[in-house]
N, C-alpha and C positions, 0 to 999 in steps of 0.2 A: 597763558598755560604754557609752562616749560617740559623741556624734554622728560623729567622727574615725575611730571602729572603722567604725559600722555603714554607712557610705559610703567608706569607703577604695577608693581609684580602682585601677584597673589590677587588680583580679580578676574575674571573670566570672561566679560570683554572685552578688556586691554589685552587680556593675555592671549586672545582670541587673534584680535587686532594683528600683535607684534610676530603672532603665526603665519598670518595669511600676509603681511608684509616680506618678510623674510624668504616666504618660498616664492613670492612670486620676484623677489629680487634671484635669489638660485635658480629663478626659470629663464630669465633673464641674460644669467653670462651664460649657459648652457645653449640657447638659439642665439644667442650673437657672437657665442666663439670661433667657430666655424669660418668666419668672414676675418676676423681680426687678426686669427693665428693663422692661417693660410696667408694672409699679407704679410702679416710679421715675419714666417720662413721667406716666404719671396725676399724682403725689401733687406733682410739683414745684413748682404753684402754690399749695401750701401752706409752703414753704421757701424762704428768704433766697435769694435770686441766687447771693451767695457762698458760699453752703454750696452749691447745686448746682453752682457751678463745683468747688469743692474737694471732691466724693463720683468729678465726672466727673473727675478727675485723679488722686485717692488710690485710688479701687476700680474704676473704669473703666479704666483704666491697666493696673498689676500684672494685671488679671483678663484681661486681650488679650495682654501680653507671658507669660502665664503658660500658654495656649493655646497661642500660638507657639512657644514655647520646648518644649512636652511632646511635641512631635513631631519636634524639632531636633536638643536634645543631648539630651535624657533626663533632663535636671538641673532642677528647677523650686525649690530650695531658694530663691533668691535674691527670685524673681518672689514665692513664697510669705510669705516672708516681709515681702515691701514692702505685700503684701494685704494681712496680719494689720496691719500701723502702720497702714496710712491706714483699715481699718473701725475699731481703736480710735481713731482720733484722730478721725471724722465720729459715733462714739458718743459721746464725750466732748463735742464739741460740739453735739450732737443739740438739746439742750433753747434754748438759743439763735440756731437756725436756725428752726426751725420759729416763720412768723408767723403762722398759722391754726389755733389749735391744734382748733377745732371741727373744723375739714375735713380735717385730719392724722390726726383720731380716727374718721374715719366708714373706714376701711380698716386693715387690718395693714402697718405703717411697714415698707415697704421694704428698710431696712437691715435688718429684721428677720430678713427671707430668708436674708441672705446669710450670717449669722454660721455656721449648719451649714456650709457649702460652708468659711468662712475657719477652719475649726477642721480639717476632713479637708484642708485642702491643707498647714496647718501643718505635719500628722502627719507630710508628705513631709522636715522637718527629721530627723528621727528618731532626736530626741530627746525620752523620756516627759519630765523636767524641763520645758523650754522648753515644752511644751504646756501641762502641768498648770497651770504657773506665768500663762501666756496665758488659758487658761480662766479661773481663779479669779479674776484681775484683769476680765475682761472680762464673767466673768458679776455679779459685782459689782456695775459701773457701771450692765448692763444690768439687774437686777433692784431697783437704784434707782428708774433710770428707769420701770418697769412700774407703780412705786406712786404714779408721776405723771401727770397729765394728758395730759402729750405723750407718754409712753410707754402710756395704756391703763387707766388708773387701776383695777389689775387689785386682786385680795386681796394681803396679803403670804404668805400660803401657794401661791400659785400664783406669784406672783413667784418666791419660793426656791427651788421645783419645777423652774420653768424654767432659775433660774439654774445649779442642780445638772444639768440637761439639759445644757446648754452644756458645765460641766465634762467630763461623762462626753465628750461627743461631741470635744473636746481629746484626752481620755488616750486612747480608745480607738485610733482609727486612727493616734496615736503606739506604741503599744504595738505591734498589728501588723507597723507598718513595723521597728521592733527586733528582734524577734523573727524576724521573716524577714532582717534581716541578719545575725544570729548564725544562724542555721541555713544561708546563702548563706557563711558567713564559714568555719563547719567542713566543707560541701561541697569549697569551697575550699582548707582545708587537708587535708582528706582526699586532694583532688586534687593538691598539691601533692608528698604523701609519696608518694602511688603514681608520680610522673612520676619522683622523684628514685633509688624503689627499683626503677623502669622502666630507666632510666640506668645505676644501680648491676648491675642484672642485665647488662646490655648491654654495658657495659665487662668483667664479670667473663667472661660468653661469650665475648667476642672474646679477652680475655687468653687463657683455657682454647683458643682456636682457633688462635692463634699459637704458645701454648706448643707444642699437637698439632703443627701444622705445620715448628715450628724440630726436635720431637724427631724426625720423619719424617725432615728432611732431614740431622740429623746419621747415623739411623741407618744412612740409605741409600747417603751420602757419604763420609761421616768415617771413621766403623766401618767399612764396606767398604773402606774403602784402608786403613785400619790392620790388619784381618783378611787382606786379601793381602798385607799388609809382611808380617807374621808367620810366615803362611805357606809364603809365596815372594817373598824380598825380589827374585828377578832376574825375576821374571813380566812381560810383556812389555805386559802393562795394566794393571800400576803406575804408571805415571805417568800416562797419560788419567784413572785414579779419585779421582789423589790434586790433578791441575790441577780437574777437576770439581766435587771436592769444597772445596776453597778458593773456586770461582767462585761455586757453589750458595751456599755460609756467606755469603761477601760479602755479593752481593745478600739474602739475608734478614735480615741485620746493619743494611745500609744502607735498607732496608725500601724496594726497585727492584721490586716487584713487573710481571709484563706489565699491558698496558694488555688493556682487555677487549675483543677483536676477535675475527671466526672466523678460524678455522685450520681449513683442507682438512683431507680424511681425507687426501688422498694425502699431505701433509703430515706428519701424523702417526705416520704407517708411515715416513717418512722418517725424523724423527726416532728413530724405534724401533731401527729400521736402524741408526743411526750409533752409539748409544749400546749396543747389544746386544754390536757387535764387540768390547767393553771388557768386557760382562758376561757374553756368553755368545754367543761366536765363532760356535759349531757351530750355534746354532738358527737351524731353518728357518721362514721368515717368510712367510706368505702373505697377499696383500693383495687387496684386494676393494674393489668400488665403495662409498660412504658419504655422506653430510651432512656440511657444515663442524660444528663445535661451536666455543664461546666458547674463547678461549687456556686457559682456569683449567682446565677441563673437558680440554683436549690435555695440558695438562702434568699434571694428575693420573691420566690412564690413561698418559701414556707410561712417570712415577714409579713407577705402580701395577705395570705390567706386568714393566718391568726388576727392581723386587723380588721379584715371583712370578717371573722368569728369575734371579734372582740365589741365588735358597731353592733351587728347583729343581735349580741346578747343584751348589749346597753341602752340601745334605741329598741330594736324590733317590736320587744311587746308594748312599748306604752309604756300606759301607766299600770298594765298586768303584769302578770307571767312573763318570764322571756320565752321565746320562741323555740321552736324546734328546729333543730341546725342542722344541716347535711351537708357533709365536705367527702366530694368525688374525687378519683387520681389516679388518672389514667394518662394514655398518649391519646394525642392528638387525631383527629379522622384521619387524618393521613400517616399516620403512623411514627412520622420523623421529629416529632416534637410531642412536650408532656405539658397537660392543665392539671389545674386544680379548679376544681368550682366549689363554693360556697354557698349555699341557698336557705334559707330559713322562709318560714309560712308568718313570717310574724306580719305587723301594717304598716310595713311598705314605706315608701316618701317620695317628694318629688325633687328631684335632680337640680331644677331647675331655684330651689329654696335653700338650696346650701349656703350659707355664707364662703363668701371667698377665704374669709382664714381661716376657715375652720380645714387642718392637715390630714384628717382621715383619710376622708379618698384622695386630695390631689396630691399629696405626698408619700403618704404611706402605702398606697394599693396603686394609683396611675402610673405615679413618680416615680416610684422602685421600679417597677415592671417596664418600663421609658428606658429607662439605665442602662438597663442590661438588654436591650431590645426584643423585648418581648410585649407584650398588649396586657390590658386588661376594657373589660365590659363587665359594664353595671346593667341589670333590666331590671327596673324595679316601678312601681308606682303606688299611690296613696292605698292603701287596704286590698294589697296582691303581692305582699312577699317581695322579696329580695333576691336577686341571684348574681352574685360574683362571680366572672369567669376569667380566670388567668390562664395565661398560655405564652407559649416562648415556641421557635421552630429555627434549625439550623439558619445561616443564610442562607439566601434560594429558595426558600420553603414555599411552599404556595401561602 
């Protein structure tokens, strides 16, 4: 992985790594600056004026730039490279810049104190090759200077050891930055995969919901109209059923759902009463006070109740006359929600014997209420009639 990979923009993980390393580099400058600035001021009489001006421009300037940028943009690669280049230049011209060798030799040259900081800052570039090459080149120049009087007149083994230490200081931070960048890139890739999987799951869930809603629409309107037409072509409710089937299916096809707004319970009851005239005209509707409900909930309650009444009229009487059907609309026991109860005194049935492919209960009643966060309960047994309880409460309701 090269520098471009480690510092790839617009990725949360890699951006976080870059920001962290930038702030660490800026903090190192702030912590070490008092030592090498004080030494530079003390040693400036022993150095040529031109060298001091050069150091102020190419070392002091980039160091201040790095600190300023580290807390603003979080990307200190450019000032770090500028600092590294300035320090290398001053190191190369160190020998001709010393005008008082004995004076300069009295303490550790201040430029030496900046070298570890420079190696750490260069690591923010995120390239082990760049840092290793810089560390090797600067370490070689530094080691040769250490053998001379202007550099401290140290022994060859000590100079070699110090040069190797500089190389290690150059490679170490770069390895940490590259390793952190790779780990962040992997986390970014995992996050991207998770986001794609979540989006795919959301699309699949939406498709399933849409398909189930269309199944319910087809079952409640289109199939109901066809069933009535086959059973009794002259049935008075047939035109209403056919018109409702065409209108409902056309609305679903063109994706024109109701806007989410509050619907009074009295309006829910009115819609039920109007629709029951075509589905179960003899049904007895009893209405009590209740709260407003969202429009999608109102629609689900009405449609599920109509399907329950249709099933009761179609199957509840067996081979005899249709059963008596009662529909009750009122608030739930806690007053927070709305319930619709459809009951009949028919022959009832055994729910365990209902075929899985039958959509009347699974899709048009139970599934429809589940999709709006409501519930549906069917109480029945062979020979004891059927009661379908539909209810909805706001989130947090008991």
